[in-house]
C-alpha positions in Angstrom: -12.9 -9.8 -7.2 -11.4 -8.1 -4.2 -11.6 -4.4 -5.5 -15.0 -5.0 -5.3 -15.3 -6.0 -2.0 -13.1 -3.1 -1.1 -15.3 -0.5 -2.3 -18.2 -1.8 -1.4 -16.7 -2.2 2.8 -17.8 -0.4 5.5 -14.2 0.9 5.2 -14.5 2.3 1.4 -14.3 5.7 2.4 -10.8 5.2 3.7 -10.0 2.8 0.9 -10.9 5.7 -1.8 -8.8 7.9 0.1 -5.6 6.0 -0.3 -6.8 4.8 -3.5 -6.9 8.5 -5.1 -3.6 9.3 -3.5 -2.3 6.4 -5.0 -2.8 6.9 -8.0 -2.8 11.1 -8.0 0.1 11.7 -6.1 2.2 9.0 -7.6 0.9 8.2 -10.7 1.4 4.4 -9.8 -1.3 1.4 -12.4 -3.5 -0.3 -10.6 -4.1 -4.0 -10.9 -7.4 -5.6 -9.7 -6.7 -9.3 -9.3 -8.8 -11.7 -7.7 -7.9 -11.2 -4.0 -6.1 -8.2 -4.3 -5.4 -5.0 -5.4 -2.1 -4.2 -6.6 -0.2 -0.9 -7.4 3.0 -0.4 -9.7 5.2 2.3 -11.5 7.8 1.6 -14.3 10.3 -0.2 -12.0 7.2 -3.0 -10.4 5.3 -3.0 -7.9 5.1 -1.0 -4.8 2.5 -2.3 -2.4 -0.7 -3.9 -2.5 -3.9 -2.9 -0.8 -7.1 -4.3 0.6 -9.6 -3.0 3.5 -9.9 -5.4 6.7 -12.0 -5.4 9.9 -10.5 -2.8 11.1 -9.7 -0.5 8.0 -6.5 -1.1 5.4 -3.8 -2.7 5.0 -0.7 -1.5 2.9 1.6 -4.3 1.8 5.1 -3.3 0.8 6.7 -5.7 -1.1 10.2 -4.2 0.2 9.3 -3.8 3.5 11.7 -5.1 5.3 14.1 -3.1 3.9 12.4 0.0 4.5 13.4 2.1 8.1 10.9 2.4 10.2 10.7 5.0 12.2 7.6 5.2 13.4 7.0 1.6 14.5 4.2 0.5 12.6 4.9 -2.1 9.8 4.0 -5.7 11.0 5.3 -9.4 9.2 8.1 -11.3 10.3 8.7 -12.3 6.2 12.1 -12.0 4.3 10.5 -8.8 2.3 7.5 -7.9 2.8 6.1 -5.8 5.3 2.3 -4.6 6.5 0.6 -0.9 7.5 -2.4 -1.4 8.7 -4.2 2.0 8.6 -7.2 3.2 10.4 -7.3 6.1 9.0 -6.1 8.1 6.4 -2.5 10.0 7.1 -1.1 10.9 3.9 2.1 12.1 5.5 2.4 8.4 7.4 1.8 6.8 4.1 4.2 9.1 2.2 7.1 8.5 4.4 6.7 4.7 3.6 5.7 4.6 -0.1 8.9 7.3 -0.9 10.7 4.9 0.8 9.7 1.9 -1.4 9.4 3.6 -4.8 13.3 4.6 -4.6 14.1 1.2 -3.3 12.7 -0.4 -7.2 14.5 2.5 -8.6 17.6 1.2 -7.4 16.6 -2.5 -8.5 16.9 -1.3 -12.4 
């Protein structure tokens, strides 16, 4: 399971910090899937997270609709954008999370 890989990787501290922030501050529900760990709220999916060789990736499911004043989101798909993170930056993560949570509210 990907969660087990993430929690035991060389970036486990970064993964754990980010995971705690998603769950404690935003009260997101964590779902451990075979290939990815996802986070959602009452309005649906918010993001997924996994460790990478350089740190962690956050995949924002509505990322293409988000503002990116830091020019850090990568990807060119119709919907998803990914935020690569080498060190935990709560302010940066909050900037993107607030947007995706608000976008989810508008869908309902």
